[in-house]
All heavy atoms as a GROMACS GRO file, in nm:
protein
  587
    1MET      N    1   0.088  -0.118  -0.004
    1MET     CA    2   0.002  -0.002  -0.006
    1MET      C    3   0.089   0.122  -0.005
    1MET      O    4   0.193   0.133   0.058
    1MET     CB    5  -0.097  -0.001   0.127
    1MET     CG    6  -0.184   0.116   0.134
    1MET     SD    7  -0.290   0.098   0.273
    1MET     CE    8  -0.392   0.241   0.251
    2THR      N    9   0.046   0.223  -0.064
    2THR     CA   10   0.115   0.352  -0.070
    2THR      C   11   0.063   0.438   0.037
    2THR      O   12  -0.028   0.404   0.114
    2THR     CB   13   0.097   0.425  -0.200
    2THR    OG1   14  -0.050   0.449  -0.229
    2THR    CG2   15   0.146   0.337  -0.319
    3LYS      N   16   0.136   0.557   0.056
    3LYS     CA   17   0.096   0.643   0.160
    3LYS      C   18  -0.042   0.694   0.142
    3LYS      O   19  -0.089   0.730   0.030
    3LYS     CB   20   0.198   0.774   0.149
    3LYS     CG   21   0.162   0.874   0.253
    3LYS     CD   22   0.271   0.987   0.237
    3LYS     CE   23   0.230   1.106   0.322
    3LYS     NZ   24   0.325   1.219   0.302
    4PRO      N   25  -0.134   0.680   0.252
    4PRO     CA   26  -0.268   0.725   0.234
    4PRO      C   27  -0.279   0.875   0.197
    4PRO      O   28  -0.203   0.957   0.243
    4PRO     CB   29  -0.327   0.688   0.372
    4PRO     CG   30  -0.220   0.645   0.458
    4PRO     CD   31  -0.098   0.633   0.384
    5THR      N   32  -0.380   0.910   0.130
    5THR     CA   33  -0.403   1.043   0.087
    5THR      C   34  -0.471   1.114   0.207
    5THR      O   35  -0.514   1.057   0.302
    5THR     CB   36  -0.505   1.058  -0.022
    5THR    OG1   37  -0.632   0.999   0.006
    5THR    CG2   38  -0.447   0.987  -0.147
    6VAL      N   39  -0.468   1.244   0.203
    6VAL     CA   40  -0.530   1.337   0.311
    6VAL      C   41  -0.683   1.298   0.315
    6VAL      O   42  -0.730   1.289   0.435
    6VAL     CB   43  -0.513   1.481   0.280
    6VAL    CG1   44  -0.582   1.576   0.372
    6VAL    CG2   45  -0.359   1.512   0.283
    7LYS      N   46  -0.741   1.270   0.212
    7LYS     CA   47  -0.878   1.240   0.203
    7LYS      C   48  -0.909   1.109   0.287
    7LYS      O   49  -1.006   1.095   0.360
    7LYS     CB   50  -0.937   1.230   0.064
    7LYS     CG   51  -1.084   1.219   0.054
    7LYS     CD   52  -1.127   1.219  -0.095
    7LYS     CE   53  -1.272   1.196  -0.109
    7LYS     NZ   54  -1.323   1.208  -0.241
    8GLU      N   55  -0.821   1.016   0.265
    8GLU     CA   56  -0.831   0.885   0.329
    8GLU      C   57  -0.809   0.889   0.483
    8GLU      O   58  -0.878   0.836   0.563
    8GLU     CB   59  -0.734   0.782   0.280
    8GLU     CG   60  -0.774   0.729   0.136
    8GLU     CD   61  -0.664   0.650   0.081
    8GLU    OE1   62  -0.537   0.680   0.105
    8GLU    OE2   63  -0.695   0.564   0.004
    9ILE      N   64  -0.717   0.981   0.525
    9ILE     CA   65  -0.690   1.002   0.667
    9ILE      C   66  -0.806   1.074   0.735
    9ILE      O   67  -0.847   1.034   0.847
    9ILE     CB   68  -0.550   1.084   0.683
    9ILE    CG1   69  -0.445   1.002   0.633
    9ILE    CG2   70  -0.536   1.127   0.826
    9ILE    CD1   71  -0.310   1.067   0.621
   10ILE      N   72  -0.869   1.170   0.669
   10ILE     CA   73  -0.981   1.247   0.723
   10ILE      C   74  -1.097   1.143   0.739
   10ILE      O   75  -1.169   1.152   0.834
   10ILE     CB   76  -1.018   1.371   0.634
   10ILE    CG1   77  -0.907   1.477   0.661
   10ILE    CG2   78  -1.144   1.420   0.676
   10ILE    CD1   79  -0.912   1.590   0.559
   11SER      N   80  -1.111   1.067   0.635
   11SER     CA   81  -1.213   0.961   0.637
   11SER      C   82  -1.197   0.863   0.755
   11SER      O   83  -1.298   0.836   0.822
   11SER     CB   84  -1.216   0.883   0.514
   11SER     OG   85  -1.311   0.774   0.509
   12LEU      N   86  -1.074   0.826   0.782
   12LEU     CA   87  -1.051   0.736   0.902
   12LEU      C   88  -1.080   0.816   1.025
   12LEU      O   89  -1.145   0.753   1.110
   12LEU     CB   90  -0.900   0.707   0.895
   12LEU     CG   91  -0.844   0.634   1.026
   12LEU    CD1   92  -0.909   0.492   1.040
   12LEU    CD2   93  -0.697   0.616   1.024
   13TYR      N   94  -1.049   0.940   1.045
   13TYR     CA   95  -1.078   1.028   1.161
   13TYR      C   96  -1.230   1.024   1.182
   13TYR      O   97  -1.281   0.998   1.290
   13TYR     CB   98  -1.024   1.168   1.143
   13TYR     CG   99  -1.043   1.254   1.263
   13TYR    CD1  100  -0.964   1.248   1.378
   13TYR    CD2  101  -1.139   1.345   1.260
   13TYR    CE1  102  -0.985   1.323   1.482
   13TYR    CE2  103  -1.158   1.431   1.364
   13TYR     CZ  104  -1.077   1.413   1.476
   13TYR     OH  105  -1.106   1.498   1.589
   14ARG      N  106  -1.307   1.042   1.081
   14ARG     CA  107  -1.452   1.061   1.086
   14ARG      C  108  -1.512   0.918   1.124
   14ARG      O  109  -1.602   0.921   1.204
   14ARG     CB  110  -1.505   1.105   0.964
   14ARG     CG  111  -1.494   1.253   0.926
   14ARG     CD  112  -1.547   1.304   0.798
   14ARG     NE  113  -1.529   1.437   0.778
   14ARG     CZ  114  -1.525   1.502   0.665
   14ARG    NH1  115  -1.550   1.424   0.548
   14ARG    NH2  116  -1.507   1.620   0.650
   15ASP      N  117  -1.450   0.820   1.067
   15ASP     CA  118  -1.502   0.685   1.096
   15ASP      C  119  -1.482   0.650   1.239
   15ASP      O  120  -1.559   0.587   1.311
   15ASP     CB  121  -1.434   0.574   1.003
   15ASP     CG  122  -1.484   0.584   0.863
   15ASP    OD1  123  -1.585   0.650   0.839
   15ASP    OD2  124  -1.410   0.531   0.778
   16LEU      N  125  -1.362   0.685   1.292
   16LEU     CA  126  -1.326   0.660   1.428
   16LEU      C  127  -1.426   0.735   1.523
   16LEU      O  128  -1.464   0.684   1.632
   16LEU     CB  129  -1.174   0.687   1.460
   16LEU     CG  130  -1.078   0.592   1.410
   16LEU    CD1  131  -0.941   0.652   1.419
   16LEU    CD2  132  -1.079   0.466   1.484
   17ILE      N  133  -1.454   0.865   1.488
   17ILE     CA  134  -1.549   0.932   1.564
   17ILE      C  135  -1.687   0.880   1.567
   17ILE      O  136  -1.750   0.860   1.668
   17ILE     CB  137  -1.561   1.083   1.517
   17ILE    CG1  138  -1.412   1.155   1.528
   17ILE    CG2  139  -1.664   1.165   1.589
   17ILE    CD1  140  -1.369   1.179   1.667
   18ARG      N  141  -1.732   0.828   1.449
   18ARG     CA  142  -1.856   0.765   1.438
   18ARG      C  143  -1.862   0.629   1.525
   18ARG      O  144  -1.948   0.599   1.593
   18ARG     CB  145  -1.896   0.733   1.302
   18ARG     CG  146  -1.938   0.851   1.225
   18ARG     CD  147  -1.993   0.802   1.081
   18ARG     NE  148  -1.980   0.922   0.996
   18ARG     CZ  149  -1.897   0.930   0.904
   18ARG    NH1  150  -1.810   0.830   0.866
   18ARG    NH2  151  -1.887   1.030   0.818
   19TYR      N  152  -1.750   0.558   1.518
   19TYR     CA  153  -1.738   0.437   1.595
   19TYR      C  154  -1.745   0.462   1.747
   19TYR      O  155  -1.807   0.380   1.812
   19TYR     CB  156  -1.600   0.362   1.559
   19TYR     CG  157  -1.574   0.243   1.648
   19TYR    CD1  158  -1.657   0.137   1.646
   19TYR    CD2  159  -1.459   0.240   1.736
   19TYR    CE1  160  -1.627   0.022   1.726
   19TYR    CE2  161  -1.439   0.134   1.810
   19TYR     CZ  162  -1.516   0.028   1.814
   19TYR     OH  163  -1.486  -0.076   1.890
   20SER      N  164  -1.689   0.573   1.780
   20SER     CA  165  -1.690   0.604   1.931
   20SER      C  166  -1.832   0.615   1.982
   20SER      O  167  -1.853   0.589   2.093
   20SER     CB  168  -1.615   0.730   1.963
   20SER     OG  169  -1.673   0.843   1.915
   21ARG      N  170  -1.926   0.660   1.893
   21ARG     CA  171  -2.064   0.684   1.943
   21ARG      C  172  -2.136   0.540   1.970
   21ARG      O  173  -2.236   0.546   2.032
   21ARG     CB  174  -2.142   0.759   1.830
   21ARG     CG  175  -2.087   0.903   1.824
   21ARG     CD  176  -2.173   0.976   1.714
   21ARG     NE  177  -2.100   1.103   1.684
   21ARG     CZ  178  -2.094   1.151   1.562
   21ARG    NH1  179  -2.148   1.088   1.456
   21ARG    NH2  180  -2.029   1.265   1.544
   22THR      N  181  -2.089   0.435   1.909
   22THR     CA  182  -2.133   0.310   1.923
   22THR      C  183  -2.098   0.235   2.047
   22THR      O  184  -2.146   0.114   2.068
   22THR     CB  185  -2.123   0.220   1.803
   22THR    OG1  186  -1.987   0.194   1.786
   22THR    CG2  187  -2.175   0.293   1.668
   23LEU      N  188  -1.993   0.275   2.106
   23LEU     CA  189  -1.929   0.209   2.225
   23LEU      C  190  -2.031   0.202   2.333
   23LEU      O  191  -2.098   0.296   2.368
   23LEU     CB  192  -1.808   0.277   2.265
   23LEU     CG  193  -1.686   0.274   2.166
   23LEU    CD1  194  -1.579   0.364   2.218
   23LEU    CD2  195  -1.645   0.131   2.136
   24LYS      N  196  -2.030   0.084   2.405
   24LYS     CA  197  -2.117   0.055   2.512
   24LYS      C  198  -2.041   0.037   2.648
   24LYS      O  199  -2.090   0.086   2.751
   24LYS     CB  200  -2.205  -0.059   2.493
   24LYS     CG  201  -2.296  -0.043   2.376
   24LYS     CD  202  -2.377  -0.161   2.345
   24LYS     CE  203  -2.465  -0.146   2.229
   24LYS     NZ  204  -2.528  -0.258   2.177
   25PHE      N  205  -1.938  -0.027   2.640
   25PHE     CA  206  -1.852  -0.059   2.764
   25PHE      C  207  -1.731   0.008   2.784
   25PHE      O  208  -1.644  -0.026   2.865
   25PHE     CB  209  -1.828  -0.211   2.767
   25PHE     CG  210  -1.960  -0.299   2.751
   25PHE    CD1  211  -1.989  -0.372   2.633
   25PHE    CD2  212  -2.046  -0.305   2.854
   25PHE    CE1  213  -2.104  -0.443   2.631
   25PHE    CE2  214  -2.168  -0.374   2.855
   25PHE     CZ  215  -2.190  -0.438   2.734
   26THR      N  216  -1.721   0.116   2.716
   26THR     CA  217  -1.590   0.204   2.715
   26THR      C  218  -1.630   0.346   2.746
   26THR      O  219  -1.734   0.385   2.695
   26THR     CB  220  -1.518   0.197   2.584
   26THR    OG1  221  -1.491   0.060   2.554
   26THR    CG2  222  -1.391   0.262   2.595
   27ASP      N  223  -1.549   0.410   2.812
   27ASP     CA  224  -1.572   0.559   2.835
   27ASP      C  225  -1.561   0.625   2.709
   27ASP      O  226  -1.451   0.642   2.649
   27ASP     CB  227  -1.477   0.608   2.938
   27ASP     CG  228  -1.489   0.756   2.977
   27ASP    OD1  229  -1.596   0.809   2.929
   27ASP    OD2  230  -1.412   0.812   3.051
   28LYS      N  231  -1.663   0.678   2.648
   28LYS     CA  232  -1.671   0.745   2.518
   28LYS      C  233  -1.581   0.871   2.517
   28LYS      O  234  -1.514   0.899   2.422
   28LYS     CB  235  -1.823   0.776   2.479
   28LYS     CG  236  -1.889   0.654   2.455
   28LYS     CD  237  -2.041   0.697   2.418
   28LYS     CE  238  -2.125   0.568   2.410
   28LYS     NZ  239  -2.263   0.600   2.365
   29ASP      N  240  -1.598   0.946   2.625
   29ASP     CA  241  -1.513   1.072   2.631
   29ASP      C  242  -1.365   1.042   2.630
   29ASP      O  243  -1.296   1.116   2.560
   29ASP     CB  244  -1.554   1.150   2.765
   29ASP     CG  245  -1.680   1.208   2.759
   29ASP    OD1  246  -1.744   1.228   2.653
   29ASP    OD2  247  -1.748   1.226   2.858
   30TYR      N  248  -1.327   0.942   2.696
   30TYR     CA  249  -1.178   0.910   2.698
   30TYR      C  250  -1.143   0.852   2.559
   30TYR      O  251  -1.033   0.895   2.520
   30TYR     CB  252  -1.157   0.807   2.808
   30TYR     CG  253  -1.008   0.752   2.811
   30TYR    CD1  254  -0.910   0.838   2.851
   30TYR    CD2  255  -0.972   0.636   2.751
   30TYR    CE1  256  -0.774   0.797   2.852
   30TYR    CE2  257  -0.834   0.588   2.744
   30TYR     CZ  258  -0.743   0.672   2.800
   30TYR     OH  259  -0.612   0.636   2.800
   31PHE      N  260  -1.228   0.778   2.494
   31PHE     CA  261  -1.193   0.725   2.363
   31PHE      C  262  -1.177   0.836   2.266
   31PHE      O  263  -1.089   0.843   2.185
   31PHE     CB  264  -1.305   0.626   2.319
   31PHE     CG  265  -1.276   0.548   2.196
   31PHE    CD1  266  -1.190   0.439   2.200
   31PHE    CD2  267  -1.325   0.596   2.075
   31PHE    CE1  268  -1.159   0.372   2.080
   31PHE    CE2  269  -1.298   0.526   1.957
   31PHE     CZ  270  -1.211   0.411   1.959
   32LEU      N  271  -1.272   0.933   2.272
   32LEU     CA  272  -1.269   1.056   2.187
   32LEU      C  273  -1.136   1.134   2.204
   32LEU      O  274  -1.074   1.180   2.119
   32LEU     CB  275  -1.383   1.141   2.198
   32LEU     CG  276  -1.509   1.096   2.128
   32LEU    CD1  277  -1.631   1.187   2.176
   32LEU    CD2  278  -1.495   1.108   1.985
   33PHE      N  279  -1.103   1.141   2.341
   33PHE     CA  280  -0.977   1.219   2.373
   33PHE      C  281  -0.857   1.148   2.305
   33PHE      O  282  -0.772   1.210   2.264
   33PHE     CB  283  -0.970   1.226   2.529
   33PHE     CG  284  -0.834   1.269   2.572
   33PHE    CD1  285  -0.790   1.410   2.554
   33PHE    CD2  286  -0.733   1.189   2.614
   33PHE    CE1  287  -0.673   1.456   2.602
   33PHE    CE2  288  -0.601   1.224   2.657
   33PHE     CZ  289  -0.574   1.361   2.641
   34ARG      N  290  -0.861   1.013   2.327
   34ARG     CA  291  -0.746   0.932   2.260
   34ARG      C  292  -0.734   0.946   2.114
   34ARG      O  293  -0.624   0.961   2.063
   34ARG     CB  294  -0.758   0.790   2.305
   34ARG     CG  295  -0.733   0.758   2.456
   34ARG     CD  296  -0.579   0.769   2.484
   34ARG     NE  297  -0.510   0.686   2.390
   34ARG     CZ  298  -0.387   0.657   2.392
   34ARG    NH1  299  -0.314   0.704   2.497
   34ARG    NH2  300  -0.329   0.576   2.304
   35ILE      N  301  -0.845   0.946   2.048
   35ILE     CA  302  -0.841   0.956   1.898
   35ILE      C  303  -0.779   1.093   1.864
   35ILE      O  304  -0.694   1.104   1.786
   35ILE     CB  305  -0.988   0.943   1.840
   35ILE    CG1  306  -1.041   0.810   1.862
   35ILE    CG2  307  -0.997   0.992   1.697
   35ILE    CD1  308  -1.184   0.787   1.824
   36LYS      N  309  -0.841   1.201   1.923
   36LYS     CA  310  -0.791   1.339   1.899
   36LYS      C  311  -0.652   1.354   1.934
   36LYS      O  312  -0.575   1.419   1.848
   36LYS     CB  313  -0.883   1.438   1.968
   36LYS     CG  314  -1.028   1.443   1.904
   36LYS     CD  315  -1.113   1.534   1.993
   36LYS     CE  316  -1.250   1.532   1.931
   36LYS     NZ  317  -1.340   1.623   1.999
   37ASP      N  318  -0.614   1.304   2.040
   37ASP     CA  319  -0.476   1.315   2.091
   37ASP      C  320  -0.376   1.239   1.993
   37ASP      O  321  -0.269   1.293   1.962
   37ASP     CB  322  -0.457   1.254   2.232
   37ASP     CG  323  -0.320   1.283   2.292
   37ASP    OD1  324  -0.279   1.402   2.288
   37ASP    OD2  325  -0.261   1.182   2.344
   38GLU      N  326  -0.413   1.116   1.948
   38GLU     CA  327  -0.319   1.043   1.857
   38GLU      C  328  -0.308   1.124   1.721
   38GLU      O  329  -0.201   1.130   1.665
   38GLU     CB  330  -0.382   0.909   1.833
   38GLU     CG  331  -0.361   0.810   1.946
   38GLU     CD  332  -0.208   0.783   1.965
   38GLU    OE1  333  -0.133   0.766   1.864
   38GLU    OE2  334  -0.175   0.779   2.085
   39PHE      N  335  -0.417   1.167   1.674
   39PHE     CA  336  -0.421   1.242   1.544
   39PHE      C  337  -0.332   1.373   1.563
   39PHE      O  338  -0.258   1.415   1.472
   39PHE     CB  339  -0.556   1.281   1.494
   39PHE     CG  340  -0.610   1.173   1.408
   39PHE    CD1  341  -0.669   1.061   1.468
   39PHE    CD2  342  -0.600   1.179   1.272
   39PHE    CE1  343  -0.715   0.957   1.383
   39PHE    CE2  344  -0.649   1.079   1.180
   39PHE     CZ  345  -0.709   0.975   1.247
   40ARG      N  346  -0.340   1.444   1.676
   40ARG     CA  347  -0.260   1.564   1.703
   40ARG      C  348  -0.108   1.526   1.706
   40ARG      O  349  -0.025   1.595   1.648
   40ARG     CB  350  -0.299   1.630   1.830
   40ARG     CG  351  -0.401   1.740   1.814
   40ARG     CD  352  -0.418   1.821   1.940
   40ARG     NE  353  -0.573   1.827   1.958
   40ARG     CZ  354  -0.645   1.760   2.046
   40ARG    NH1  355  -0.581   1.688   2.139
   40ARG    NH2  356  -0.769   1.775   2.054
   41LYS      N  357  -0.084   1.422   1.788
   41LYS     CA  358   0.056   1.377   1.794
   41LYS      C  359   0.122   1.338   1.660
   41LYS      O  360   0.244   1.362   1.638
   41LYS     CB  361   0.076   1.257   1.890
   41LYS     CG  362   0.071   1.284   2.029
   41LYS     CD  363   0.117   1.162   2.108
   41LYS     CE  364  -0.010   1.116   2.197
   41LYS     NZ  365   0.025   0.994   2.271
   42ASN      N  366   0.046   1.282   1.571
   42ASN     CA  367   0.092   1.230   1.452
   42ASN      C  368   0.081   1.322   1.329
   42ASN      O  369   0.104   1.286   1.216
   42ASN     CB  370   0.038   1.090   1.416
   42ASN     CG  371   0.083   0.991   1.521
   42ASN    OD1  372   0.189   0.985   1.564
   42ASN    ND2  373  -0.013   0.909   1.568
   43GLN      N  374   0.027   1.443   1.349
   43GLN     CA  375   0.005   1.530   1.246
   43GLN      C  376   0.125   1.579   1.159
   43GLN      O  377   0.121   1.613   1.051
   43GLN     CB  378  -0.083   1.653   1.286
   43GLN     CG  379  -0.005   1.749   1.364
   43GLN     CD  380  -0.099   1.866   1.407
   43GLN    OE1  381  -0.210   1.867   1.379
   43GLN    NE2  382  -0.041   1.964   1.484
   44ASN      N  383   0.238   1.565   1.230
   44ASN     CA  384   0.370   1.613   1.160
   44ASN      C  385   0.445   1.493   1.117
   44ASN      O  386   0.555   1.520   1.070
   44ASN     CB  387   0.449   1.703   1.251
   44ASN     CG  388   0.376   1.827   1.294
   44ASN    OD1  389   0.310   1.894   1.203
   44ASN    ND2  390   0.394   1.872   1.410
   45VAL      N  391   0.392   1.376   1.117
   45VAL     CA  392   0.470   1.256   1.058
   45VAL      C  393   0.470   1.270   0.918
   45VAL      O  394   0.365   1.285   0.848
   45VAL     CB  395   0.396   1.128   1.104
   45VAL    CG1  396   0.460   1.004   1.038
   45VAL    CG2  397   0.399   1.110   1.258
   46GLU      N  398   0.593   1.258   0.860
   46GLU     CA  399   0.604   1.272   0.716
   46GLU      C  400   0.658   1.145   0.645
   46GLU      O  401   0.641   1.130   0.522
   46GLU     CB  402   0.705   1.386   0.687
   46GLU     CG  403   0.644   1.522   0.729
   46GLU     CD  404   0.734   1.635   0.689
   46GLU    OE1  405   0.832   1.625   0.620
   46GLU    OE2  406   0.706   1.738   0.747
   47LYS      N  407   0.720   1.056   0.715
   47LYS     CA  408   0.775   0.937   0.652
   47LYS      C  409   0.654   0.851   0.600
   47LYS      O  410   0.568   0.819   0.680
   47LYS     CB  411   0.853   0.850   0.755
   47LYS     CG  412   0.991   0.900   0.790
   47LYS     CD  413   1.052   0.816   0.888
   47LYS     CE  414   1.193   0.784   0.854
   47LYS     NZ  415   1.259   0.694   0.953
   48PRO      N  416   0.655   0.812   0.472
   48PRO     CA  417   0.551   0.734   0.423
   48PRO      C  418   0.528   0.606   0.500
   48PRO      O  419   0.402   0.566   0.515
   48PRO     CB  420   0.592   0.696   0.284
   48PRO     CG  421   0.691   0.813   0.247
   48PRO     CD  422   0.758   0.848   0.377
   49GLU      N  423   0.634   0.545   0.554
   49GLU     CA  424   0.615   0.416   0.626
   49GLU      C  425   0.534   0.444   0.754
   49GLU      O  426   0.456   0.368   0.803
   49GLU     CB  427   0.752   0.348   0.654
   49GLU     CG  428   0.836   0.320   0.525
   49GLU     CD  429   0.916   0.441   0.484
   49GLU    OE1  430   0.950   0.524   0.566
   49GLU    OE2  431   0.947   0.432   0.370
   50ALA      N  432   0.575   0.545   0.826
   50ALA     CA  433   0.512   0.581   0.958
   50ALA      C  434   0.366   0.622   0.932
   50ALA      O  435   0.274   0.583   1.012
   50ALA     CB  436   0.585   0.691   1.018
   51VAL      N  437   0.337   0.696   0.825
   51VAL     CA  438   0.200   0.748   0.801
   51VAL      C  439   0.116   0.617   0.767
   51VAL      O  440   0.005   0.595   0.817
   51VAL     CB  441   0.190   0.842   0.691
   51VAL    CG1  442   0.048   0.865   0.640
   51VAL    CG2  443   0.257   0.972   0.724
   52GLU      N  444   0.170   0.526   0.688
   52GLU     CA  445   0.099   0.410   0.656
   52GLU      C  446   0.068   0.322   0.778
   52GLU      O  447  -0.028   0.256   0.785
   52GLU     CB  448   0.178   0.326   0.554
   52GLU     CG  449   0.108   0.202   0.494
   52GLU     CD  450   0.191   0.134   0.387
   52GLU    OE1  451   0.297   0.186   0.336
   52GLU    OE2  452   0.146   0.026   0.346
   53PHE      N  453   0.172   0.311   0.864
   53PHE     CA  454   0.163   0.225   0.980
   53PHE      C  455   0.044   0.282   1.072
   53PHE      O  456  -0.046   0.213   1.119
   53PHE     CB  457   0.286   0.223   1.067
   53PHE     CG  458   0.274   0.159   1.197
   53PHE    CD1  459   0.272   0.020   1.215
   53PHE    CD2  460   0.268   0.237   1.319
   53PHE    CE1  461   0.249  -0.039   1.332
   53PHE    CE2  462   0.246   0.171   1.438
   53PHE     CZ  463   0.239   0.036   1.450
   54CYS      N  464   0.040   0.415   1.098
   54CYS     CA  465  -0.057   0.482   1.169
   54CYS      C  466  -0.200   0.457   1.115
   54CYS      O  467  -0.298   0.436   1.178
   54CYS     CB  468  -0.040   0.626   1.195
   54CYS     SG  469   0.108   0.661   1.287
   55TYR      N  470  -0.208   0.468   0.975
   55TYR     CA  471  -0.334   0.458   0.903
   55TYR      C  472  -0.392   0.309   0.925
   55TYR      O  473  -0.500   0.298   0.954
   55TYR     CB  474  -0.315   0.490   0.760
   55TYR     CG  475  -0.443   0.477   0.682
   55TYR    CD1  476  -0.540   0.577   0.682
   55TYR    CD2  477  -0.462   0.363   0.590
   55TYR    CE1  478  -0.652   0.565   0.603
   55TYR    CE2  479  -0.576   0.359   0.513
   55TYR     CZ  480  -0.668   0.459   0.530
   55TYR     OH  481  -0.789   0.445   0.461
   56LYS      N  482  -0.291   0.213   0.905
   56LYS     CA  483  -0.333   0.067   0.918
   56LYS      C  484  -0.367   0.044   1.057
   56LYS      O  485  -0.470  -0.039   1.079
   56LYS     CB  486  -0.217  -0.024   0.879
   56LYS     CG  487  -0.194  -0.016   0.720
   56LYS     CD  488  -0.087  -0.123   0.692
   56LYS     CE  489  -0.072  -0.134   0.539
   56LYS     NZ  490   0.041  -0.230   0.505
   57LYS      N  491  -0.316   0.110   1.156
   57LYS     CA  492  -0.349   0.079   1.286
   57LYS      C  493  -0.488   0.131   1.316
   57LYS      O  494  -0.567   0.063   1.382
   57LYS     CB  495  -0.243   0.154   1.385
   57LYS     CG  496  -0.258   0.133   1.528
   57LYS     CD  497  -0.156   0.215   1.611
   57LYS     CE  498  -0.179   0.221   1.752
   57LYS     NZ  499  -0.087   0.301   1.826
   58GLY      N  500  -0.530   0.239   1.265
   58GLY     CA  501  -0.664   0.302   1.278
   58GLY      C  502  -0.761   0.215   1.208
   58GLY      O  503  -0.867   0.182   1.262
   59ARG      N  504  -0.734   0.166   1.088
   59ARG     CA  505  -0.823   0.086   1.011
   59ARG      C  506  -0.841  -0.056   1.082
   59ARG      O  507  -0.950  -0.102   1.088
   59ARG     CB  508  -0.774   0.064   0.870
   59ARG     CG  509  -0.800   0.184   0.785
   59ARG     CD  510  -0.955   0.195   0.762
   59ARG     NE  511  -0.984   0.324   0.712
   59ARG     CZ  512  -1.103   0.382   0.712
   59ARG    NH1  513  -1.203   0.313   0.767
   59ARG    NH2  514  -1.123   0.503   0.662
   60ALA      N  515  -0.729  -0.106   1.146
   60ALA     CA  516  -0.746  -0.233   1.208
   60ALA      C  517  -0.830  -0.215   1.339
   60ALA      O  518  -0.916  -0.315   1.372
   60ALA     CB  519  -0.610  -0.280   1.253
   61LEU      N  520  -0.826  -0.110   1.408
   61LEU     CA  521  -0.908  -0.078   1.518
   61LEU      C  522  -1.064  -0.085   1.472
   61LEU      O  523  -1.138  -0.150   1.549
   61LEU     CB  524  -0.876   0.056   1.583
   61LEU     CG  525  -0.956   0.092   1.709
   61LEU    CD1  526  -0.862   0.160   1.803
   61LEU    CD2  527  -1.081   0.157   1.685
   62LEU      N  528  -1.090  -0.023   1.364
   62LEU     CA  529  -1.225  -0.022   1.322
   62LEU      C  530  -1.268  -0.162   1.278
   62LEU      O  531  -1.386  -0.210   1.296
   62LEU     CB  532  -1.240   0.069   1.201
   62LEU     CG  533  -1.242   0.218   1.238
   62LEU    CD1  534  -1.238   0.301   1.114
   62LEU    CD2  535  -1.360   0.247   1.334
   63LYS      N  536  -1.177  -0.236   1.214
   63LYS     CA  537  -1.209  -0.367   1.154
   63LYS      C  538  -1.235  -0.469   1.264
   63LYS      O  539  -1.334  -0.539   1.262
   63LYS     CB  540  -1.100  -0.426   1.060
   63LYS     CG  541  -1.122  -0.553   1.013
   63LYS     CD  542  -1.012  -0.602   0.924
   63LYS     CE  543  -1.032  -0.739   0.874
   63LYS     NZ  544  -0.916  -0.802   0.808
   64ASN      N  545  -1.145  -0.468   1.360
   64ASN     CA  546  -1.161  -0.556   1.474
   64ASN      C  547  -1.247  -0.509   1.585
   64ASN      O  548  -1.283  -0.588   1.676
   64ASN     CB  549  -1.021  -0.585   1.546
   64ASN     CG  550  -0.926  -0.654   1.438
   64ASN    OD1  551  -0.963  -0.718   1.354
   64ASN    ND2  552  -0.791  -0.612   1.453
   65GLN      N  553  -1.285  -0.385   1.585
   65GLN     CA  554  -1.373  -0.311   1.685
   65GLN      C  555  -1.309  -0.332   1.820
   65GLN      O  556  -1.392  -0.369   1.920
   65GLN     CB  557  -1.514  -0.365   1.668
   65GLN     CG  558  -1.575  -0.320   1.540
   65GLN     CD  559  -1.724  -0.348   1.530
   65GLN    OE1  560  -1.771  -0.411   1.621
   65GLN    NE2  561  -1.784  -0.285   1.436
   66ARG      N  562  -1.189  -0.321   1.838
   66ARG     CA  563  -1.116  -0.313   1.966
   66ARG      C  564  -0.988  -0.253   1.959
   66ARG      O  565  -0.930  -0.236   1.850
   66ARG     CB  566  -1.100  -0.462   2.019
   66ARG     CG  567  -1.016  -0.546   1.934
   66ARG     CD  568  -1.004  -0.682   1.984
   66ARG     NE  569  -0.930  -0.763   1.883
   66ARG     CZ  570  -0.872  -0.879   1.905
   66ARG    NH1  571  -0.883  -0.921   2.023
   66ARG    NH2  572  -0.812  -0.941   1.813
   67VAL      N  573  -0.941  -0.201   2.073
   67VAL     CA  574  -0.818  -0.121   2.076
   67VAL      C  575  -0.702  -0.212   2.062
   67VAL      O  576  -0.702  -0.325   2.129
   67VAL     CB  577  -0.809  -0.041   2.210
   67VAL    CG1  578  -0.681   0.031   2.219
   67VAL    CG2  579  -0.925   0.051   2.214
   68ILE      N  580  -0.596  -0.177   1.986
   68ILE     CA  581  -0.487  -0.271   1.968
   68ILE      C  582  -0.380  -0.216   2.062
   68ILE      O  583  -0.349  -0.107   2.064
   68ILE     CB  584  -0.435  -0.264   1.820
   68ILE    CG1  585  -0.547  -0.252   1.725
   68ILE    CG2  586  -0.356  -0.394   1.789
   68ILE    CD1  587  -0.509  -0.235   1.577
   0.00000   0.00000   0.00000
């Protein structure tokens, strides 16, 4: 896979926010804080491998519906 586009990254962010609304046994506020915090921390990542790793990590969270 190549480096995800900005559009794909924004889509991942929105999907994670939507997923947080469906949580039942997790603190939703904490989950939202973690999502926003991770995106803020990684906003300056430029290496294609690192961006791809973060993107895959987020997609895996959605696919497995659990925190990795």
